[in-house]
C-alpha positions as CSV (number, residue, x, y, z in Angstrom):
1,M,78.4,-51.5,62.8
2,S,81.7,-53.0,61.5
3,T,84.6,-50.7,60.4
4,W,84.0,-51.5,56.7
5,G,80.2,-51.1,57.1
6,L,80.8,-47.7,58.6
7,L,83.2,-46.7,55.9
8,A,80.7,-47.9,53.3
9,Y,78.0,-45.8,54.9
10,R,80.4,-42.8,54.7
11,D,81.0,-43.6,51.0
12,D,77.3,-43.3,50.4
13,V,77.3,-39.7,51.6
14,G,80.2,-38.6,49.4
15,H,83.5,-40.1,50.6
16,A,85.7,-41.8,48.0
17,D,85.8,-45.6,48.0
18,V,88.4,-47.3,50.3
19,D,90.1,-49.9,48.2
20,E,91.2,-53.3,49.7
21,S,94.9,-52.4,49.9
22,S,94.2,-49.2,51.8
23,R,91.9,-51.1,54.2
24,Q,94.7,-53.6,54.9
25,V,97.1,-50.7,55.6
26,L,94.7,-49.1,58.0
27,A,94.1,-52.4,59.8
28,A,97.8,-53.2,60.1
29,V,98.6,-49.9,61.6
30,A,95.6,-50.1,64.0
31,V,96.7,-53.5,65.2
32,R,100.1,-52.1,66.1
33,C,98.5,-49.2,67.9
34,L,96.0,-51.3,69.9
35,P,98.5,-52.4,72.7
36,R,99.6,-48.8,73.3
37,V,96.2,-47.4,74.6
38,E,97.8,-46.4,77.9
39,D,100.3,-44.1,76.1
40,Q,97.5,-42.7,74.0
41,Y,95.4,-42.0,77.2
42,R,98.3,-40.0,78.7
43,A,98.7,-38.0,75.5
44,W,94.9,-37.4,75.4
45,L,94.8,-36.3,79.1
46,L,97.6,-33.8,78.4
47,L,95.5,-32.3,75.6
48,L,92.6,-32.0,78.0
49,K,94.6,-30.2,80.6
50,Q,96.1,-27.8,78.1
51,S,92.6,-27.0,76.8
52,G,91.0,-26.7,80.2
53,L,88.4,-29.4,79.5
54,Y,87.1,-31.7,82.2
55,G,88.2,-29.6,85.1
56,D,88.5,-31.1,88.6
57,S,84.9,-30.2,89.3
58,W,83.6,-32.4,86.5
59,V,85.0,-35.9,86.4
60,D,87.0,-38.2,88.7
61,H,90.5,-39.0,87.3
62,D,90.2,-42.8,87.7
63,E,86.9,-42.7,85.8
64,V,88.3,-40.7,83.0
65,R,91.2,-43.1,82.6
66,A,88.9,-46.2,82.6
67,K,86.6,-44.8,80.0
68,A,89.4,-43.4,77.8
69,L,91.1,-46.8,77.7
70,E,87.9,-48.4,76.6
71,V,87.3,-45.7,74.0
72,F,90.7,-46.1,72.4
73,E,90.4,-49.9,72.3
74,L,87.0,-49.5,70.6
75,I,88.3,-47.2,68.0
76,W,91.3,-49.4,67.2
77,R,89.2,-52.5,66.9
78,R,86.8,-50.8,64.6
79,I,89.6,-49.5,62.4
80,A,91.3,-52.9,62.4
81,G,88.1,-54.7,61.5
82,F,88.0,-56.8,64.7
83,E,84.9,-58.1,66.4
84,V,83.8,-55.7,69.2
85,A,82.2,-57.2,72.3
86,D,78.7,-55.9,73.2
87,D,79.9,-54.3,76.4
88,L,82.8,-52.5,74.7
89,A,80.5,-51.4,71.8
90,E,78.3,-49.6,74.4
91,V,81.1,-47.5,75.8
92,S,80.1,-44.4,73.8
93,H,76.6,-44.6,75.1
94,R,77.9,-45.1,78.7
95,V,80.2,-42.0,78.4
96,G,77.3,-39.9,77.1
97,V,75.0,-41.0,79.9
98,R,77.6,-40.5,82.6
99,R,78.6,-37.0,81.5
100,A,75.0,-35.9,81.4
101,E,74.5,-37.2,85.0
102,Q,77.6,-35.4,86.1
103,G,76.4,-32.1,84.6
104,V,79.3,-31.7,82.2
105,P,78.4,-29.2,79.5
106,I,77.7,-30.8,76.2
107,N,80.2,-28.6,74.4
108,E,83.0,-29.9,76.7
109,V,81.9,-33.5,76.2
110,Q,82.0,-33.1,72.4
111,A,85.3,-31.3,72.5
112,A,86.9,-33.9,74.6
113,A,85.7,-36.7,72.3
114,N,87.0,-34.9,69.3
115,R,90.5,-34.8,70.8
116,D,90.4,-38.6,70.2
117,F,91.0,-38.1,66.5
118,Q,94.2,-36.1,67.1
119,I,95.6,-38.8,69.4
120,V,94.6,-41.6,67.0
121,W,96.0,-39.8,64.0
122,E,99.3,-39.0,65.6
123,A,99.6,-42.6,67.0
124,M,98.9,-44.0,63.5
125,L,101.5,-41.8,61.8
126,A,104.1,-42.7,64.5
127,A,103.4,-46.4,64.0
128,A,103.4,-46.3,60.1
129,D,106.3,-46.7,57.8
130,E,106.8,-44.4,54.8
131,H,104.5,-46.3,52.5
132,E,101.8,-46.6,55.1
133,A,102.0,-43.0,56.1
134,T,101.3,-42.0,52.4
135,V,98.2,-44.3,52.4
136,L,97.1,-42.8,55.7
137,L,97.2,-39.2,54.4
138,H,94.6,-40.3,51.8
139,Q,92.5,-42.2,54.2
140,A,92.2,-39.6,57.0
141,P,88.4,-39.2,56.3
142,A,88.0,-42.9,57.0
143,V,89.7,-42.7,60.3
144,W,87.8,-39.5,61.2
145,A,84.5,-41.4,60.3
146,V,85.2,-43.9,63.1
147,V,86.0,-41.3,65.7
148,D,83.0,-39.1,64.5
149,D,80.6,-42.1,64.9
150,H,81.9,-42.5,68.5
151,T,81.3,-38.7,69.2
152,Q,77.8,-38.8,67.7
153,R,76.8,-41.8,69.8
154,I,78.1,-39.9,72.9
155,T,76.1,-36.9,72.0
156,E,72.9,-38.8,71.3
157,A,73.1,-40.7,74.7
158,Y,74.0,-37.4,76.5
159,R,71.0,-35.6,75.1
160,R,68.6,-38.4,75.8
161,R,69.7,-38.8,79.4
162,S,69.8,-35.0,79.9
163,N,66.2,-34.8,78.8
164,E,65.3,-37.6,81.2
165,L,67.0,-35.8,84.0
166,D,65.3,-32.5,83.1
167,D,61.9,-34.3,83.3
168,L,62.8,-35.7,86.7
169,S,64.1,-32.4,88.0
170,D,60.9,-30.6,86.7
171,D,58.7,-33.2,88.6
172,R,60.8,-32.6,91.8
173,R,60.4,-28.8,91.5
174,R,56.7,-29.0,90.9
175,E,56.3,-31.3,93.9
176,W,58.2,-29.0,96.3
177,F,56.3,-26.0,95.1
178,R,53.0,-27.8,95.8
179,R,54.3,-28.6,99.3
180,L,55.2,-24.9,99.8
181,L,51.6,-23.9,98.9
182,K,50.1,-26.7,101.0
183,C,51.9,-25.6,104.2
184,N,51.1,-22.0,103.4
185,G,54.8,-21.0,103.9
186,E,54.5,-21.7,107.7
187,R,56.9,-24.6,107.9
188,A,60.5,-23.4,107.8
189,D,61.9,-26.8,106.7
190,V,59.5,-27.0,103.7
191,V,60.4,-23.4,102.7
192,Q,64.1,-24.1,102.9
193,N,63.8,-27.3,100.9
194,A,61.6,-25.6,98.3
195,A,64.2,-22.8,98.0
196,D,67.0,-25.4,97.4
197,V,65.1,-27.4,94.8
198,L,63.7,-24.3,93.0
199,D,67.0,-22.5,93.2
200,L,65.4,-19.4,94.7
201,P,66.5,-17.5,97.8
202,V,64.5,-17.9,101.0
203,D,64.6,-14.1,101.6
204,G,64.1,-13.0,98.0
205,R,61.5,-10.6,96.7
206,F,59.0,-12.3,94.3
207,R,56.2,-11.4,91.9
208,V,53.6,-14.1,91.4
209,V,51.8,-14.1,88.0
210,I,48.9,-16.4,87.0
211,A,47.2,-16.7,83.5
212,T,44.3,-18.9,82.5
213,R,45.1,-21.9,80.2
214,E,43.9,-19.9,77.1
215,H,46.7,-17.4,77.7
216,A,49.3,-19.8,78.9
217,G,51.2,-19.7,75.6
218,R,51.8,-16.0,75.9
219,L,52.9,-16.5,79.5
220,R,55.4,-19.1,78.3
221,D,56.7,-16.5,75.9
222,A,57.3,-14.1,78.9
223,R,59.1,-17.0,80.7
224,D,61.4,-17.4,77.7
225,A,62.1,-13.7,77.7
226,L,63.1,-13.9,81.4
227,T,65.3,-16.9,80.5
228,A,67.1,-14.8,78.0
229,L,67.6,-12.1,80.6
230,R,69.0,-14.8,83.0
231,W,66.5,-13.9,85.7
232,S,65.5,-16.4,88.4
233,F,62.0,-17.8,88.3
234,H,59.8,-20.8,88.7
235,Y,57.2,-21.8,86.2
236,Q,54.5,-24.5,86.4
237,E,51.0,-25.4,85.6
238,V,48.4,-25.0,88.4
239,E,44.8,-25.9,88.5
240,G,43.0,-23.9,85.8
241,G,46.1,-22.0,84.5
242,D,49.8,-21.4,84.5
243,L,51.9,-19.8,87.2
244,L,55.1,-17.8,87.1
245,V,57.1,-16.8,90.2
246,I,59.7,-14.2,89.4
247,R,62.5,-13.0,91.6
248,S,62.3,-9.2,91.0
249,T,63.6,-6.1,92.7
250,Q,61.5,-3.0,92.9
251,E,63.6,-1.5,90.1
252,Q,63.0,-4.6,87.9
253,D,59.2,-4.6,88.3
254,K,58.7,-2.4,85.3
255,R,60.7,-4.8,83.1
256,V,58.5,-7.7,84.4
257,L,55.4,-5.8,83.4
258,N,56.9,-5.1,80.0
259,C,57.4,-8.9,79.5
260,L,53.7,-9.4,80.4
261,A,52.4,-6.7,78.1
262,G,49.4,-7.8,76.1
263,I,48.7,-10.9,78.4
264,R,45.5,-11.3,80.3
265,C,47.0,-12.4,83.6
266,A,47.0,-11.5,87.3
267,V,50.0,-10.0,89.2
268,A,50.0,-10.2,92.9
269,P,51.6,-7.6,95.2
270,P,55.3,-8.4,96.0
271,A,56.0,-11.4,98.2
272,H,58.9,-10.5,100.6
273,G,60.3,-13.9,101.1
274,L,59.5,-17.4,99.7
275,D,57.2,-18.0,102.7
276,E,54.9,-15.3,101.4
277,V,54.6,-16.8,97.9
278,P,51.6,-19.0,98.9
279,R,49.7,-15.9,100.1
280,A,50.7,-14.0,96.9
281,T,49.5,-17.0,94.8
282,R,46.1,-16.9,96.4
283,I,45.8,-13.2,95.8
284,A,46.8,-13.6,92.2
285,S,44.2,-16.3,91.8
286,D,41.5,-14.0,93.3
287,I,42.6,-11.1,91.0
288,L,42.4,-13.4,87.9
289,A,38.9,-14.5,88.9
290,A,37.8,-10.9,89.1
291,L,39.3,-9.7,85.8
292,P,36.9,-9.0,82.9
293,E,37.0,-11.7,80.2
294,D,37.9,-9.1,77.5
295,R,40.9,-7.7,79.3
296,D,44.2,-8.0,77.4
297,S,46.7,-6.7,79.9
298,P,48.0,-7.7,83.3
299,G,45.7,-7.1,86.2
300,M,47.1,-5.7,89.5
301,L,45.4,-5.7,92.9
302,E,45.0,-1.9,92.7
303,D,43.0,-2.5,89.5
304,A,40.8,-5.3,90.7
305,W,40.6,-4.9,94.5
306,L,36.9,-3.9,94.4
307,S,35.9,-6.9,92.4
308,V,38.2,-9.2,94.5
309,A,36.6,-7.8,97.7
310,A,33.1,-8.3,96.3
311,T,33.8,-12.0,95.3
312,Q,35.2,-12.6,98.8
313,A,32.1,-11.1,100.5
314,P,29.2,-12.1,98.1
315,L,26.5,-11.9,100.7
316,V,27.4,-8.4,101.8
317,T,27.7,-7.3,98.2
318,Q,24.4,-8.8,97.2
319,A,22.7,-7.3,100.3
320,L,23.8,-3.8,99.3
321,A,22.8,-4.3,95.7
322,D,19.4,-5.6,96.7
323,R,18.8,-2.5,98.9
324,I,19.6,-0.1,96.1
325,H,17.5,-2.0,93.5
326,R,14.5,-2.2,95.9
327,C,14.6,1.5,96.4
328,L,14.6,2.1,92.7
329,E,12.2,-0.7,91.8
330,N,9.4,1.5,90.5
331,V,11.5,4.4,89.3
332,Q,11.3,4.8,85.5
333,D,14.7,6.5,85.1
334,A,16.5,4.2,87.6
335,D,19.0,3.0,84.9
336,V,19.9,6.6,84.2
337,L,20.5,7.4,87.8
338,L,22.7,4.4,88.3
339,E,24.7,5.1,85.2
340,T,25.3,8.7,86.3
341,A,26.4,7.7,89.7
342,Q,28.8,5.0,88.3
343,V,30.4,7.4,85.8
344,F,30.8,9.9,88.6
345,C,32.4,7.4,91.0
346,E,34.7,5.8,88.4
347,G,35.9,9.2,87.1
348,D,38.0,11.7,89.0
349,G,35.2,12.7,91.4
350,T,34.2,15.9,89.6
351,V,30.8,16.7,88.3
352,S,32.2,18.4,85.2
353,R,34.1,15.3,84.2
354,A,30.9,13.1,84.6
355,A,28.9,15.7,82.6
356,S,31.4,15.6,79.8
357,E,31.3,11.8,79.6
358,L,27.5,11.7,79.8
359,F,27.0,14.6,77.3
360,C,24.8,16.6,79.6
361,H,24.9,19.8,81.7
362,R,26.7,19.6,85.1
363,N,23.4,20.7,86.8
364,T,21.8,17.6,85.3
365,V,24.4,15.4,86.9
366,L,23.9,17.2,90.2
367,N,20.2,16.7,90.0
368,R,20.5,13.0,89.3
369,L,22.9,12.4,92.1
370,E,20.7,14.2,94.5
371,R,17.7,12.3,93.4
372,L,19.6,9.0,93.9
373,R,20.5,10.1,97.4
374,S,16.9,10.9,98.2
375,L,15.7,7.5,96.9
376,T,18.4,5.2,98.2
377,G,20.3,7.1,100.9
378,F,23.6,6.8,99.0
379,D,25.2,10.1,98.4
380,V,28.0,9.1,96.1
381,R,29.6,12.6,96.5
382,R,30.8,11.3,99.9
383,P,33.7,8.9,99.6
384,R,32.2,6.3,102.0
385,D,28.9,6.1,100.1
386,A,30.7,6.1,96.8
387,A,32.7,3.0,97.9
388,G,29.6,1.3,99.1
389,F,27.8,2.1,95.9
390,L,30.6,0.7,93.7
391,F,30.8,-2.4,96.0
392,A,27.1,-3.0,95.4
393,M,27.4,-2.5,91.7
394,T,29.8,-5.4,91.3
395,A,27.1,-7.9,92.4
396,G,26.0,-10.2,89.6
397,K,28.8,-9.1,87.2
398,P,30.4,-12.0,85.3
399,T,34.0,-12.8,86.3
400,G,36.7,-15.1,85.1
401,R,37.1,-18.6,86.4
402,S,38.6,-19.1,89.8
403,L,41.8,-21.2,90.2
């Protein structure tokens, strides 16, 4: 866009018209300033050093100089109304792209670009005579419009490139996490590379959380909460759901569960080291597969171990279930006996508690448990038989989808 086209655009959004004589004054002063871009660069660099922008860790000095000289030439040519070569016209874009690749924070990039106006304005006032200076005071918005257009182009290019880099970085993180899972944490080189890419410590303590796709939105909310807390984590989609690996101390586990409140998800036991994360991931997947479909809270291994164990040994589970059901095949009150035993086992192990839940006398509960023992051989008043009975009762129960 030419200088005057740019000024006309600014006029459309509320700036006063720039008359021809004022344009000529701006152009004349700009022409006198154009050969002095080296002086303007030194003044600009001094401003940066005083403000602390572009520290030594950000940008190479020679690169800063080369780009700044191009920028000032671009600004003066636009104010003067000169033709701008295509390569020079793209300097704003190149600066934005380069600063994004260097990882310079966007606020520093914008602040450094905005310093251009101060240098340009002071250079114009120094080069202007008394009449020209009066005109410049009225045309400051027109000068600012040129510099602001440059800053906006930098910002647009920076954000576009930053988004591209984020996508590339996400792909790289996902790939190394997949490699970590594939090697089962047994290759030290893969574990170390994964730690570097994921920005997680090799010897950290982690909690692995998995939610099915239907609940992934809620899990992303939890991820955003962890971001606000500045916790270290890795998040990615896995087959059948979304996974969140959180670096968490034992003291922080309660806060992790608070972030997951109301989400149907599986939480594996702590992984002590990044090499244990693949194992924790498999456990979380098994827990999720065993959670009831109507559950609306995180499932821990201590909640779901029985169902997890049953799904891991389906033949044993079904064999136990078949034995019990065959023994009760012709018993009319079989369902009542099974219900009584299950309430007793899932309670606190006292007859009085089971009687209260079943709305019957405690002697009725005792009679039913004894009858079940005589028919099946399972005396659920003994811990070993109670465990076997509950194990058998998980057979045939619907579970969630396995990952």
